[in-house]
N, C-alpha and C positions, 0 to 999 in steps of 0.2 A: 420521415421516419429514420431514426439512427439505428445502425447495427452495433449492438453492445455485447462485449464479452465480459460477463460478470464472474470472475474467479474468486470473488471475495467471500461468498457464502452469506453475504448480507442481503436482506430483502431490498429490492429496488422498486420505486414507484415510477414505472416507465410504461404506462398503459399504451402509448402510441408508438413505442419503440419495439424493435425486434431484439429481444434479450436472449443470449445464449449462455449456458453455464459450462460449456466446453467447446473448444475450437471445432469448426465444421468444414475446414478447408478454405474458407473465404477470408476476407479482410474485414476489419472493424473500424468504426469511427471512434469508439471509446472502448478501452479495456480498463477494468477495475480489479485491483488485488487488495487483499487484506492479510497481513502477516505472512505473505509469501516469502519474503527474504528471511524473516525470522526462522522459518522452517528449514533453512539451509545454512551451511557454514558461510561466514562473511566472504571468504575468498571465492565463492561461487556466484556472487551477486550478478556479475556481468553475464555469466553463462545462463543464469536463470532468466534474466530480463531480455537478453538479445532475441530469443524466439518470439517474445511478445511484441517487441518493436517491429519485427519483421511482419507481424500480423496486422499492424496499423496501416490504415489508408493514409495517403498524403493529407496533412493537416489533422490527422487523428490524434487523440489524446490518450496518454497512459496515466492512469491514476494509481499511485502507489500509497497505500495506507499501512503504516507500521507502528508497533508499540514504540514509545519514546524511550531511548536509552538514558537521556538526560533526566527524565522523570524518575526512572528507577534509581539512578545514582543519587539524586537529591533525597529521595525517600530513605534509602539505605544509610546515607551519611547522616541524616537527621535522626536515625534510630527508629524510624517508623517501618518496621518490617513485620511481615506476617503473610498469611495465605494470599491476600489480594496482590501484594507486590511480587510475590514469588510466581503467581499465575501470570502476571503481566510480563515478567522477565523470562520465565522458563516455560510458559505455556501449560499444557496439561498432558496427561498420559496419552490421550488420543491425538493431540496436536502439539508435540513438543517444539520448543523454540531452541535453535542451535546458535543463534547470533542475535545481536541487537544493533539498532541503527540510530544514528544522530541525524538531525535535520541537515546539517552540512554534508554528511555522507550521501544522503538520498539525493540532494541537489547535484552533487558531483556525479552520481550514477547516471542521472539524466543527460548531462552534458557529455559524459564519456561515451554514451550510446548514440550521440548525435541528435538528441532531443533538445528543444528549447524550453527551459523552465518557465512555466506560465503561472505557477502558484506553488507556494511553499508555506504551510501554516501548521499550527498545532491546535488540536481541540481535545475534548474529553470523550471517553466511552466508558461503559459499565464493564469492569473487568471481572466482577464477582458479585453474587447475591448470597447473603447468609440465610440460615434457616428461618430467620424472623422477617425476611424480605428486605433487609437493609442492603442498599446498593453501595458498592465500592467503585469509585471512579479512578481512572488513570488517564494520563496524556497519551495521545497518539499523533503521529506526524502524517500529514497529507501533502504529497507533492504531485504536481501535474506537469507532464512534459508533452510538448506538441511536436509531432513529426513534421519537419519543414517540407514545403512543396519545393523540391529542388528545381523544378521547371521554371517557376516564377520567382523563386527566392522569397516567397511569402511564408510567414510562419504563423501569423495570427491576424484576424480582422481587426 
């Protein structure tokens, strides 16, 4: 059974795992975030992530999921602008975004914080649904960093 800190607000299918939605003073094998960095100015990224790295067990994984800045740029430059792209880039009144991240930036954050990048990919998510039920999708980045086991110098099986 894994101890997971789910800060993403996304539903997790982890029936056999111990899932927390806020820190409880312990350490975790997995920490998941969604748009956490977007909620802060870019220059605060290390300060936002460092406490999470400190909560990871040795060999633990930090999963950072962020809206793709590259996707927003492509859509805007192609003239495909509107509510869905603005929601992707700027968030909502309830959850405003104050910065955007590229995939190389997210990978760099991992290494800057002493984590070993284990995964860096882009997938899609539903950014908005209109009154007729039509879904609008956008790209998001998913990066996973592993906290090395400094005692054995292992970082992944």
